[in-house]
C-alpha positions in Angstrom: 223.9 70.1 107.7 226.5 73.0 107.5 229.5 70.7 107.0 232.9 72.2 107.6 231.3 75.7 108.1 229.9 74.5 111.4 233.3 74.3 113.0 234.0 78.0 112.1 230.8 79.3 113.8 231.1 81.3 117.1 231.0 79.1 120.2 227.4 80.0 121.3 226.0 79.1 117.8 227.8 75.8 117.9 226.6 75.1 121.5 222.9 75.8 120.7 223.1 73.3 117.8 225.0 70.6 119.7 222.3 69.0 121.8 223.4 65.6 123.3 219.9 64.9 124.8 218.3 68.0 126.4 219.3 71.6 127.1 217.5 74.8 128.0 218.3 78.4 127.1 216.7 81.5 128.5 216.6 85.2 127.6 214.4 88.0 126.5 212.5 88.7 123.3 209.9 90.6 121.4 207.1 89.4 119.1 205.2 91.5 116.5 202.3 90.1 114.5 201.1 91.7 111.3 197.8 93.6 111.2 195.9 92.0 108.3 192.7 90.2 109.4 194.1 86.8 108.1 197.1 87.0 110.4 195.2 85.6 113.4 194.0 82.4 111.6 197.4 81.9 110.0 199.2 82.3 113.3 196.8 79.9 115.0 197.5 77.3 112.3 201.3 77.5 112.9 200.8 78.0 116.7 202.7 81.4 116.7 202.8 83.5 119.8 200.9 86.8 120.2 202.6 90.2 120.0 204.5 91.3 123.1 207.4 93.5 124.1 210.4 92.6 126.3 209.1 89.2 127.5 210.9 86.2 129.0 211.9 83.6 126.4 212.9 80.0 127.1 213.8 77.3 124.6 214.3 73.7 125.5 216.0 71.6 122.9 215.6 67.8 122.9 217.5 65.5 120.6 216.2 62.1 119.7 216.3 59.5 117.0 213.6 61.4 115.0 215.5 64.7 115.1 215.1 67.6 117.5 212.1 69.0 119.4 212.2 72.7 120.2 209.8 73.9 122.9 209.8 77.7 122.9 208.1 79.8 125.5 207.4 83.5 124.8 206.1 84.6 128.2 203.2 82.1 128.7 202.7 81.3 125.0 204.2 78.0 123.9 205.5 77.4 120.4 206.7 73.9 119.8 208.2 72.4 116.7 210.0 69.2 115.5 213.0 69.5 113.2 214.7 66.8 111.1 216.9 66.3 108.1 216.0 64.8 104.8 217.8 65.0 101.5 220.0 68.0 102.5 217.1 70.0 103.7 216.1 70.9 107.2 212.4 70.2 107.8 210.4 71.8 110.6 206.8 71.0 111.6 205.2 73.9 113.4 201.6 73.3 114.3 199.8 72.3 111.0 202.6 73.9 108.9 205.8 72.1 107.6 208.7 74.1 106.2 211.7 73.0 104.2 214.9 75.1 104.8 218.3 75.4 103.3 220.9 76.7 105.8 223.9 78.8 104.9 226.6 80.5 106.9 227.4 84.1 106.1 229.8 86.2 108.1 229.6 83.9 111.1 225.8 83.9 111.1 223.4 81.0 110.2 220.7 82.0 107.7 217.7 79.9 107.1 216.0 80.1 103.7 212.6 78.5 103.3 212.2 76.7 100.0 209.0 74.9 100.6 205.9 75.2 102.7 203.2 72.6 103.3 199.9 72.9 105.2 198.7 69.8 107.1 202.0 68.2 106.1 200.9 67.3 102.6 199.4 70.3 100.8 202.2 72.2 99.1 201.9 76.0 98.9 203.2 78.0 96.0 206.9 78.8 96.2 206.1 82.5 96.7 204.7 81.6 100.2 208.2 80.5 101.3 210.2 83.3 99.8 209.4 85.8 102.5 210.6 83.6 105.4 213.8 85.0 106.8 215.7 83.6 109.8 219.0 84.6 111.2 221.0 83.3 114.1 224.2 84.9 115.4 226.4 85.4 118.4 226.4 89.1 119.5 227.6 90.8 122.7 228.2 87.4 124.3 224.7 86.1 123.7 223.0 83.9 121.1 220.6 86.1 119.1 217.7 85.1 116.8 215.4 86.9 114.4 212.6 85.4 112.4 210.5 87.3 110.0 207.6 85.9 107.9 205.5 87.7 105.4 202.8 86.3 103.1 201.6 87.3 99.6 198.6 89.6 99.8 198.7 89.6 103.6 202.0 91.2 104.2 203.8 90.8 107.5 202.7 87.7 109.5 205.2 87.7 112.4 208.6 88.9 113.5 210.1 87.6 116.6 213.6 88.3 117.9 215.6 88.2 121.0 218.6 86.7 122.8 219.3 83.5 124.8 222.0 82.1 127.1 222.4 78.5 128.3 220.8 77.6 131.6 223.2 75.8 133.9 221.7 72.4 134.7 223.4 72.4 138.1 221.4 75.5 139.0 
């Protein structure tokens, strides 16, 4: 999806997005949910993890004919999604929520910008609901780093999760 810009990314960013069949990455992370009373039901709908500091994080990436499956674990909380491409947009299904992203490369980082959000896969939400979804991936200090922040109109911050990962050697 990134075209020629993909070849110019740092090695760990290219590696995490070059899944032949299956790979697992592990590291540490932090999750912060917002405080509004509607955060809990919204987080449940998208299957988002609970707040926690300095917890183990593992992500298994599986590639297939229908795109990629990302199985994230924040401590004991599982957050799984399916990603695929359509018409120049990256689509992600996360629980009952589907998001449409445009990806860009800025200063060696991948930035995900949500353009559309659907609930139950078919009910489109207003564009303002996608405007406050900010995702960034980068290589820093020899590790793959991620940061995802989501806020919603009238509710405010929904979730922020961030951390770092390194590839797991399949040989042990």
